[in-house]
MIVO-195173 format. One record per residue: residue number from 1; residue in one letter; x, y, z of N, C-alpha, C in turn. Coordinates in steps of 0.1 Angstrom, whole numbers, m for minus. Atoms other than C-alpha are relative to their C-alpha. Layout:
# residues N
REC; NUM; a; X; Y; Z; X; Y; Z; X; Y; Z
...
This chain:
# residues 280
REC; 1; m; m7; 5; m13; m500; m773; 713; 12; m8; m2
REC; 2; k; m13; 8; 0; m467; m787; 722; m3; m12; 2
REC; 3; t; m1; 15; m2; m462; m823; 719; 7; m4; 10
REC; 4; t; m8; 5; m9; m453; m839; 748; 10; m12; m3
REC; 5; s; m9; 10; 4; m421; m860; 746; 4; m8; 12
REC; 6; f; m4; 9; m11; m408; m890; 764; 10; m9; m7
REC; 7; y; m10; 11; 4; m380; m918; 761; m6; m14; 0
REC; 8; i; 1; 15; 2; m382; m952; 750; 13; m6; m1
REC; 9; d; m16; 2; 1; m348; m965; 761; 6; 13; m5
REC; 10; t; m8; m11; 2; m326; m941; 744; m8; 7; m11
REC; 11; l; 9; m7; 11; m352; m931; 716; m10; 11; 6
REC; 12; k; 10; m12; m4; m369; m897; 722; m12; m1; m10
REC; 13; v; 13; 0; 6; m405; m897; 709; m8; 11; 4
REC; 14; g; 7; m11; 0; m425; m867; 701; 4; 13; 1
REC; 15; d; m4; m14; 2; m401; m838; 699; m2; 8; m10
REC; 16; r; 4; m5; 12; m411; m833; 664; 14; 7; m8
REC; 17; k; m13; m2; 7; m373; m827; 657; 6; m10; m10
REC; 18; s; m5; 10; 7; m367; m860; 644; m10; m12; m3
REC; 19; l; 11; 11; 2; m389; m887; 626; 5; m14; 4
REC; 20; f; m2; 14; m5; m392; m923; 640; m8; m8; m6
REC; 21; f; 9; 10; 6; m405; m954; 627; m2; m12; 9
REC; 22; i; 4; 12; m6; m424; m982; 640; 0; m10; m10
REC; 23; a; 0; 9; 13; m415; m1012; 616; 5; m14; 5
REC; 24; g; m5; 13; m3; m411; m1047; 614; m13; m11; m6
REC; 25; p; 9; 10; 7; m432; m1080; 602; m12; 0; 9
REC; 26; c; 11; 0; m7; m468; m1082; 610; 0; m8; 14
REC; 27; v; 2; 8; m10; m464; m1112; 632; 13; m8; 0
REC; 28; v; m13; 6; m1; m434; m1133; 645; m3; m16; m6
REC; 29; e; 2; 13; 7; m431; m1162; 621; 11; m9; 4
REC; 30; s; m12; 10; m3; m397; m1177; 630; 10; 10; 6
REC; 31; r; m10; m7; m7; m367; m1166; 650; 10; 5; m11
REC; 32; d; m8; m4; 11; m346; m1164; 618; m6; 12; m7
REC; 33; m; 7; m11; 8; m370; m1142; 599; 1; 12; 8
REC; 34; v; 2; m13; m8; m375; m1118; 627; 16; 6; 4
REC; 35; m; m13; m4; m4; m337; m1116; 638; 5; 8; m14
REC; 36; r; m7; m5; 13; m325; m1110; 600; m8; 13; m3
REC; 37; t; 7; m12; 3; m354; m1084; 595; 5; 12; 9
REC; 38; a; m5; m12; m10; m346; m1064; 626; 13; 5; m1
REC; 39; e; m14; m3; 2; m310; m1064; 620; 2; 10; m12
REC; 40; k; 1; m10; 11; m316; m1049; 585; m7; 12; 2
REC; 41; l; 7; m11; m3; m340; m1025; 597; 8; 9; 9
REC; 42; k; m9; m7; m9; m317; m1013; 624; 12; 7; m10
REC; 43; t; m9; m6; 6; m290; m1008; 598; m4; 10; m11
REC; 44; a; 5; m10; 9; m311; m990; 573; m4; 12; 7
REC; 45; a; 5; m11; m7; m326; m967; 600; 13; 8; 4
REC; 46; a; m12; m7; m5; m290; m958; 612; 7; 6; m13
REC; 47; r; m3; m7; 9; m281; m950; 578; m6; 14; m6
REC; 48; v; 10; m12; 4; m309; m926; 570; 0; 10; 10
REC; 49; g; m1; m9; m11; m307; m912; 605; m14; 3; 5
REC; 50; v; 14; 1; m7; m342; m920; 618; m1; m9; 14
REC; 51; g; 2; 9; m11; m353; m936; 651; m8; m12; m5
REC; 52; l; 5; 14; 4; m364; m972; 649; m6; m8; 13
REC; 53; i; 5; 10; m9; m389; m992; 672; m4; m11; m7
REC; 54; f; 3; 13; 7; m390; m1029; 660; m15; m3; 5
REC; 55; k; 15; 5; m4; m426; m1042; 658; m4; m13; m7
REC; 56; s; 5; 12; 5; m440; m1075; 656; m10; m7; 10
REC; 57; s; 11; 7; m10; m472; m1093; 671; 5; m13; 3
REC; 58; y; m2; 13; m5; m464; m1122; 693; m10; m9; m3
REC; 59; k; 10; 10; 5; m498; m1136; 683; m10; 10; m7
REC; 60; k; 11; m9; 5; m528; m1124; 662; m13; m5; 4
REC; 61; a; 14; 6; m6; m561; m1126; 679; m12; 6; m9
REC; 62; n; 11; m5; 8; m580; m1107; 654; 4; m3; m15
REC; 63; r; m2; 5; 14; m580; m1128; 621; m14; 0; m6
REC; 64; t; 12; 0; 8; m605; m1126; 593; m7; m14; m1
REC; 65; s; 4; 14; 1; m608; m1165; 592; 5; m8; 14
REC; 66; s; m3; 6; m12; m605; m1189; 621; 13; m10; m6
REC; 67; k; m11; 8; 7; m580; m1209; 596; 12; 8; m1
REC; 68; s; m12; m7; 1; m556; m1181; 596; 10; m1; 9
REC; 69; f; m12; 0; m8; m521; m1181; 612; m2; 9; 12
REC; 70; t; 0; m8; m13; m522; m1169; 647; 14; 3; 7
REC; 71; g; m12; 0; m7; m486; m1175; 658; 7; m14; 2
REC; 72; i; m8; 9; m2; m458; m1197; 667; m1; m6; 14
REC; 73; g; 3; 2; m14; m469; m1198; 704; 6; 12; 10
REC; 74; d; m2; m11; m6; m470; m1170; 729; 15; 2; 6
REC; 75; e; m12; 0; m7; m439; m1177; 750; 11; 0; m9
REC; 76; a; m12; m1; 10; m417; m1184; 720; 3; 10; m7
REC; 77; a; m1; m13; 9; m425; m1154; 701; 4; 13; 10
REC; 78; l; m3; m11; m6; m423; m1132; 729; 17; m2; 6
REC; 79; k; m12; 3; 0; m388; m1147; 737; 10; 7; m12
REC; 80; i; m6; m5; 13; m377; m1137; 701; 0; 13; 1
REC; 81; l; m2; m16; m1; m387; m1102; 707; 8; 5; 10
REC; 82; r; m10; m6; m10; m368; m1099; 739; 16; m2; m5
REC; 83; e; m12; m1; 6; m339; m1112; 720; 4; 11; m9
REC; 84; v; m3; m10; 8; m342; m1085; 695; 3; 11; 8
REC; 85; k; m2; m12; m7; m343; m1058; 721; 13; m1; 7
REC; 86; e; m14; 1; m7; m313; m1073; 741; 13; 0; m10
REC; 87; t; m11; 3; 9; m292; m1084; 711; 3; 13; m10
REC; 88; l; 0; m10; 10; m298; m1056; 687; 0; 14; 7
REC; 89; e; 3; m13; m8; m305; m1028; 715; m9; 8; m7
REC; 90; l; 12; m8; 6; m337; m1018; 698; m12; 0; 10
REC; 91; p; 14; m1; m8; m370; m1007; 716; m9; m10; m9
REC; 92; v; 6; 10; 5; m394; m1033; 708; m15; 1; 2
REC; 93; l; 13; m1; m2; m434; m1031; 703; m8; m13; m4
REC; 94; t; 7; 8; 2; m460; m1057; 705; m15; 4; 4
REC; 95; d; 16; m4; m2; m500; m1060; 704; m2; m8; 15
REC; 96; i; 8; 10; m10; m520; m1071; 734; m13; 2; m3
REC; 97; h; 16; 1; 4; m557; m1080; 734; m8; m2; 13
REC; 98; l; 7; 2; m12; m565; m1088; 770; 5; 5; 11
REC; 99; p; m7; m7; m11; m560; m1071; 802; 13; m10; 7
REC; 100; a; m10; 9; m4; m541; m1102; 815; 12; m1; m8
REC; 101; e; m11; 0; 7; m517; m1100; 787; 11; 11; 1
REC; 102; a; m8; m11; 0; m504; m1066; 795; 12; m2; 7
REC; 103; e; m11; 4; m8; m482; m1078; 823; 9; m8; m5
REC; 104; v; m9; 11; 6; m470; m1108; 806; 8; 5; m12
REC; 105; a; m8; m7; 8; m459; m1090; 776; 9; 13; 3
REC; 106; a; m9; m11; m5; m444; m1060; 795; 13; m5; 4
REC; 107; a; m12; 8; m5; m419; m1085; 808; 12; m1; m13
REC; 108; y; m6; 3; 11; m405; m1088; 772; 3; 13; m7
REC; 109; v; m1; m10; 11; m409; m1055; 753; m1; 14; 7
REC; 110; d; 1; m15; m6; m409; m1017; 757; m13; 7; m2
REC; 111; v; 13; m9; 2; m442; m1006; 741; m12; m12; m2
REC; 112; l; 11; 8; 0; m476; m1021; 744; m10; 6; m10
REC; 113; q; 7; m6; 11; m499; m1015; 713; m13; m4; 4
REC; 114; i; 16; 3; m2; m539; m1014; 717; m4; m2; m14
REC; 115; p; 4; m2; 13; m551; m1025; 685; m12; 6; m5
REC; 116; a; 10; m11; 3; m577; m1003; 667; m14; m5; 5
REC; 117; f; 14; 7; m4; m609; m1027; 673; m1; 1; 16
REC; 118; l; 2; 3; m14; m600; m1028; 711; 4; 15; 7
REC; 119; c; m4; m14; m7; m592; m988; 717; m10; 6; 9
REC; 120; r; 9; m6; m11; m623; m983; 738; m1; m8; 13
REC; 121; q; 1; 10; m11; m617; m1013; 761; 8; 7; 12
REC; 122; t; m5; m8; m13; m612; m995; 795; 9; m10; 6
REC; 123; e; m9; 8; m9; m597; m1024; 814; 14; m4; m8
REC; 124; l; m11; 2; 10; m572; m1032; 784; 8; 12; 3
REC; 125; l; m8; m10; 0; m560; m996; 784; 5; 3; 13
REC; 126; q; m4; m1; m16; m557; m994; 823; 11; m9; 2
REC; 127; a; m9; 7; m3; m539; m1025; 824; 14; 1; m9
REC; 128; a; m13; m5; 9; m513; m1014; 796; 6; 11; 7
REC; 129; g; m6; m11; m6; m509; m981; 815; 7; m4; 12
REC; 130; k; m5; 2; m14; m503; m997; 849; 13; m8; m4
REC; 131; t; m12; 6; 3; m473; m1016; 834; 12; 10; 0
REC; 132; g; m9; m10; 1; m454; m983; 831; 8; 2; m15
REC; 133; k; m7; 2; 13; m444; m993; 795; m7; 12; m10
REC; 134; a; 10; m8; 9; m453; m970; 767; m9; m6; m7
REC; 135; v; 11; 6; 6; m485; m975; 751; m4; 9; m13
REC; 136; n; 5; m5; 13; m495; m969; 714; m14; m4; m1
REC; 137; i; 12; 4; 2; m531; m968; 710; m5; 3; m16
REC; 138; k; 5; m1; 14; m545; m973; 675; m13; 5; m2
REC; 139; k; 13; m9; 1; m576; m951; 664; m8; m11; m7
REC; 140; g; 10; 9; 5; m606; m975; 658; m4; 5; m15
REC; 141; q; 5; m3; 13; m618; m975; 622; m13; 6; 1
REC; 142; f; 13; m6; m3; m651; m964; 638; m2; 11; 7
REC; 143; m; m2; m12; m10; m636; m936; 657; 1; 14; m5
REC; 144; a; m4; m16; 3; m637; m897; 655; 13; 2; 5
REC; 145; p; m12; m4; m6; m602; m885; 659; m1; 7; 14
REC; 146; s; 1; m6; m13; m614; m864; 686; m5; m7; 11
REC; 147; d; 3; 10; m9; m626; m892; 705; 12; m8; 6
REC; 148; m; m11; 6; m4; m592; m906; 709; 6; 8; 14
REC; 149; s; m4; m6; m13; m585; m881; 739; m7; m8; 12
REC; 150; n; 6; 8; m12; m610; m903; 761; 8; m14; 0
REC; 151; a; m10; 13; 0; m589; m936; 750; 14; 4; 8
REC; 152; a; m13; m4; m4; m558; m917; 759; m1; 2; 16
REC; 153; q; 1; m4; m14; m570; m905; 793; m2; m12; 9
REC; 154; k; 2; 12; m7; m579; m941; 803; 15; m4; 5
REC; 155; v; m15; 4; m3; m540; m947; 803; 6; 11; 9
REC; 156; l; m4; m11; m7; m531; m913; 815; m3; 1; 15
REC; 157; e; 5; 0; m14; m550; m917; 846; 6; m11; 8
REC; 158; t; m7; 9; m8; m530; m946; 857; 14; 6; 3
REC; 159; g; m12; m6; m4; m500; m922; 860; 11; m3; m10
REC; 160; n; m10; 3; 13; m484; m934; 827; m2; 12; m10
REC; 161; t; 2; m11; 11; m476; m904; 804; 5; m5; m11
REC; 162; k; m8; 4; 11; m457; m924; 779; m13; m5; m11
REC; 163; v; 12; 2; 8; m488; m923; 753; 2; 4; m14
REC; 164; m; 1; m3; 12; m488; m925; 717; m14; m2; m8
REC; 165; l; 12; 3; 6; m519; m922; 692; 3; m3; m15
REC; 166; t; m2; 2; 14; m520; m938; 657; m12; m2; m9
REC; 167; e; 10; m1; 10; m541; m932; 628; 0; m10; m11
REC; 168; r; m2; 11; 8; m549; m961; 606; m12; m2; m10
REC; 169; g; 11; 1; 7; m577; m952; 585; m14; m1; 5
REC; 170; a; 14; 2; m6; m616; m952; 589; m9; m8; m11
REC; 171; s; 9; 7; 8; m642; m976; 577; m7; 9; m11
REC; 172; f; 6; m7; 11; m656; m964; 542; m8; m10; m7
REC; 173; g; 8; 10; 9; m685; m986; 529; 6; m13; 6
REC; 174; y; m4; 13; m3; m678; m1023; 530; 15; m2; m7
REC; 175; h; m13; 2; 8; m643; m1036; 524; 12; 12; m4
REC; 176; n; m9; m11; 5; m626; m1003; 522; 4; 8; 12
REC; 177; l; m4; m13; m10; m608; m974; 543; 3; 11; m6
REC; 178; v; m4; m12; 8; m602; m940; 537; 7; 7; 12
REC; 179; v; m8; m8; m12; m576; m918; 556; m6; 16; m2
REC; 180; d; 5; m14; m1; m590; m882; 567; 12; 5; 6
REC; 181; y; m11; m6; m8; m559; m863; 572; m2; 11; 9
REC; 182; r; 3; m11; m10; m577; m838; 594; 2; m8; 13
REC; 183; a; m1; 8; m13; m573; m867; 621; 13; 2; 6
REC; 184; l; m12; m2; m7; m538; m860; 625; 2; 12; 8
REC; 185; p; m1; m12; m8; m537; m823; 636; m11; m1; 12
REC; 186; i; 9; 2; m10; m570; m832; 655; 6; m7; 12
REC; 187; m; m5; 11; m10; m554; m861; 674; 13; 8; 7
REC; 188; s; m12; m6; m5; m522; m838; 679; m5; 11; 12
REC; 189; e; 5; m10; m11; m545; m814; 700; 2; m5; 14
REC; 190; t; 0; 6; m13; m542; m839; 728; 14; 3; 8
REC; 191; g; m13; m2; m6; m505; m829; 731; 8; m14; m1
REC; 192; l; m7; 12; 0; m495; m866; 727; 5; m2; m14
REC; 193; p; m6; 3; 15; m472; m880; 696; m11; m6; m7
REC; 194; v; 7; 6; 11; m491; m888; 667; 7; m8; m10
REC; 195; v; m6; 8; 10; m481; m918; 644; m10; m3; m12
REC; 196; f; 8; 3; 13; m495; m926; 609; 3; m14; m4
REC; 197; d; m1; 13; 4; m500; m962; 602; m2; m2; m16
REC; 198; a; 0; m1; 15; m490; m964; 564; m5; m13; m8
REC; 199; t; 2; 13; 7; m497; m1001; 558; m15; m5; 3
REC; 200; h; 13; 3; m3; m530; m1008; 576; m11; 10; m6
REC; 201; s; 9; m10; 8; m545; m977; 558; m3; m4; m11
REC; 202; v; 3; 4; 14; m543; m993; 526; m6; m15; m1
REC; 203; q; 8; 13; 1; m560; m1026; 536; m14; 0; m6
REC; 204; l; 16; 5; 4; m593; m1039; 521; m4; m11; 9
REC; 205; p; 3; 10; m11; m606; m1056; 552; m10; m11; m6
REC; 206; s; 7; 10; 3; m619; m1090; 545; m5; m2; m13
REC; 207; a; 5; m1; 14; m620; m1084; 509; 9; m12; m10
REC; 208; g; m7; 8; 10; m596; m1113; 499; m3; m14; 2
REC; 209; n; 3; 13; m1; m616; m1144; 503; 5; m9; 12
REC; 210; g; m5; 6; m13; m611; m1151; 540; 11; 6; 5
REC; 211; v; m12; m8; m6; m581; m1127; 543; m3; 16; m3
REC; 212; s; 0; m15; 4; m576; m1089; 543; 9; 1; m12
REC; 213; s; m7; m3; 13; m565; m1078; 509; 7; 14; 2
REC; 214; g; m4; m14; m1; m550; m1043; 503; 8; 4; m14
REC; 215; e; m4; m7; 11; m534; m1019; 478; 15; 7; 4
REC; 216; r; m13; m2; m7; m497; m1019; 487; 5; 13; m9
REC; 217; k; m5; m11; 10; m490; m993; 457; m2; 13; 7
REC; 218; f; 5; m12; m6; m507; m966; 477; 9; 4; 13
REC; 219; i; m9; m2; m14; m482; m968; 509; 8; 11; 0
REC; 220; p; m9; m12; m1; m456; m943; 499; m9; 13; m2
REC; 221; s; 7; m13; 0; m482; m917; 489; m8; 3; 12
REC; 222; l; 8; m1; m13; m503; m921; 520; 10; 7; 9
REC; 223; a; m9; m4; m9; m471; m919; 541; 7; 14; m4
REC; 224; r; m7; m14; 3; m456; m888; 522; m10; 11; 4
REC; 225; a; 12; m10; m6; m491; m870; 528; m1; 2; 15
REC; 226; a; m1; m2; m17; m490; m878; 566; 11; 7; 2
REC; 227; v; m11; m7; m3; m456; m864; 569; 1; 15; m1
REC; 228; a; 3; m14; 3; m465; m833; 550; m9; 6; 10
REC; 229; v; 10; m6; m11; m493; m827; 574; 5; 2; 12
REC; 230; g; m7; 0; m13; m474; m835; 605; m3; m10; 9
REC; 231; v; 1; 11; m10; m468; m865; 626; 16; m1; 6
REC; 232; s; m14; 2; m7; m439; m877; 649; 4; m13; m5
REC; 233; g; m4; 13; 5; m437; m910; 635; m9; m10; m10
REC; 234; i; 7; 10; 11; m447; m937; 608; 1; m13; 3
REC; 235; f; 1; 15; m2; m458; m971; 615; m2; m7; m15
REC; 236; m; 1; 9; 10; m453; m997; 587; 5; m13; 2
REC; 237; e; m4; 16; 0; m453; m1035; 585; 10; m1; m10
REC; 238; v; m10; 2; 9; m422; m1046; 568; 5; m16; 1
REC; 239; h; m4; 13; 2; m414; m1082; 555; 11; m3; m10
REC; 240; p; m11; 2; 10; m385; m1096; 536; m6; m7; m11
REC; 241; d; 6; 6; 9; m409; m1115; 515; m15; 1; 1
REC; 242; p; 17; m2; m3; m445; m1100; 518; m9; m11; m8
REC; 243; k; 8; 11; 7; m458; m1125; 491; m4; m11; 7
REC; 244; h; m1; 13; m10; m452; m1154; 516; m4; 3; 13
REC; 245; a; 3; m3; m13; m462; m1135; 546; m11; m8; 6
REC; 246; k; 12; 9; m5; m484; m1154; 570; m12; 9; 5
REC; 247; s; 10; m10; m3; m504; m1122; 578; 2; 11; m8
REC; 248; d; m3; m13; 8; m511; m1092; 557; 8; 1; m10
REC; 249; a; m10; 1; 12; m493; m1103; 528; m1; 12; m11
REC; 250; a; 2; m12; 8; m509; m1075; 508; 3; 13; 2
REC; 251; t; m3; m14; m4; m499; m1045; 526; 14; 1; 6
REC; 252; q; m15; m4; m5; m463; m1051; 539; 8; 5; m9
REC; 253; v; m10; m6; 10; m436; m1031; 526; 11; m9; m1
REC; 254; p; m14; 7; 4; m407; m1052; 510; 11; 5; 8
REC; 255; l; m11; m4; m8; m377; m1049; 534; 9; 6; m10
REC; 256; k; m10; m5; 8; m356; m1041; 504; m3; 15; m3
REC; 257; h; 5; m15; 3; m376; m1006; 499; m1; 8; 12
REC; 258; f; 2; m7; m12; m376; m997; 536; 9; 12; m1
REC; 259; e; m11; m11; m1; m344; m975; 532; m2; 11; m9
REC; 260; s; 2; m13; 10; m353; m955; 502; m10; 5; 4
REC; 261; l; 13; m7; m4; m388; m949; 515; 3; 9; 12
REC; 262; a; m4; m8; m13; m375; m938; 550; 7; 11; m4
REC; 263; q; m10; m11; 4; m349; m916; 533; m10; 12; m6
REC; 264; e; 9; m12; 6; m378; m897; 512; m11; 4; 11
REC; 265; l; 9; m5; m13; m400; m895; 544; 7; 9; 8
REC; 266; k; m7; m8; m10; m373; m881; 565; 3; 14; m8
REC; 267; a; m2; m14; 8; m367; m853; 536; m12; 7; 3
REC; 268; l; 14; m8; 0; m403; m844; 537; m3; 4; 13
REC; 269; f; 2; m2; m13; m403; m844; 575; 7; 13; 3
REC; 270; e; m7; m13; m3; m375; m817; 576; m5; 10; m7
REC; 271; l; 6; m10; 6; m392; m799; 550; m11; 6; 4
REC; 272; s; 13; m4; m4; m426; m798; 567; 4; 7; 13
REC; 273; r; m3; m6; m10; m409; m785; 598; 1; 15; m2
REC; 274; t; m1; m13; 5; m406; m751; 578; m13; 8; m2
REC; 275; f; 12; m3; 3; m443; m749; 574; m6; 7; 11
REC; 276; k; 4; m7; m13; m457; m721; 597; m14; 6; m4
REC; 277; t; 13; m7; 1; m489; m706; 581; m11; m7; 7
REC; 278; k; 13; 5; m6; m522; m712; 601; m10; 10; m2
REC; 279; l; 11; m8; 0; m554; m699; 597; m10; 0; 9
REC; 280; d; 9; 0; m12; m578; m686; 622; m14; m1; m4
């Protein structure tokens, strides 16, 4: 099935002719960190020749512990994201968690992301769709890939056709995730652009004594495999100093490595477009 494409500002999503990235720090920690990271990501993406949607959560509503960092304040963080959008001319993505948040966040960003644990929440999906902004729905760790068509339909029924689906691994016993790469072509059968989340897929949920741990070393391998199988985009959280990140410290890509990894993935993406064999 041909993938439906659409524009987010000037970025074309889903045409399968060019790879794009959703990249940025897990959460807004400070204006300085976000602006510096966004600027360096934009420069790197331009050198590699790939599209970029800047990503950061304005708050973290799903944390392992109540003591974990949740944000610097909703309005302050959203204003920083709008500054990235306006100053650097980048499309920006952030998460929402409740229906009431959709319209609020939509005033600041270009893409509303539905977290994996909330991908079945009908009112949340409908609220996101009604804003007219692009919507990225992450597949729940508990969901079969074929079931994501139902989640997408809840947004599409609002008249909003700018929908992406993102794979981020499936629960595999306690404190572990596994990626079933069949999920990528299965979700592609919806005709919607499919994205692979290379960083959350290597998490070890709740395995770090009150925080999510993870295995950063596997990010490049999983991302390469996803591009070879076939995706429109790659999602990865990127931080200038992951060791001291206030969220997901174990699984964010060091900013200094983003450009080289993006270059590798672009090369694989271009090669994968030559793959034609299908079995009946």
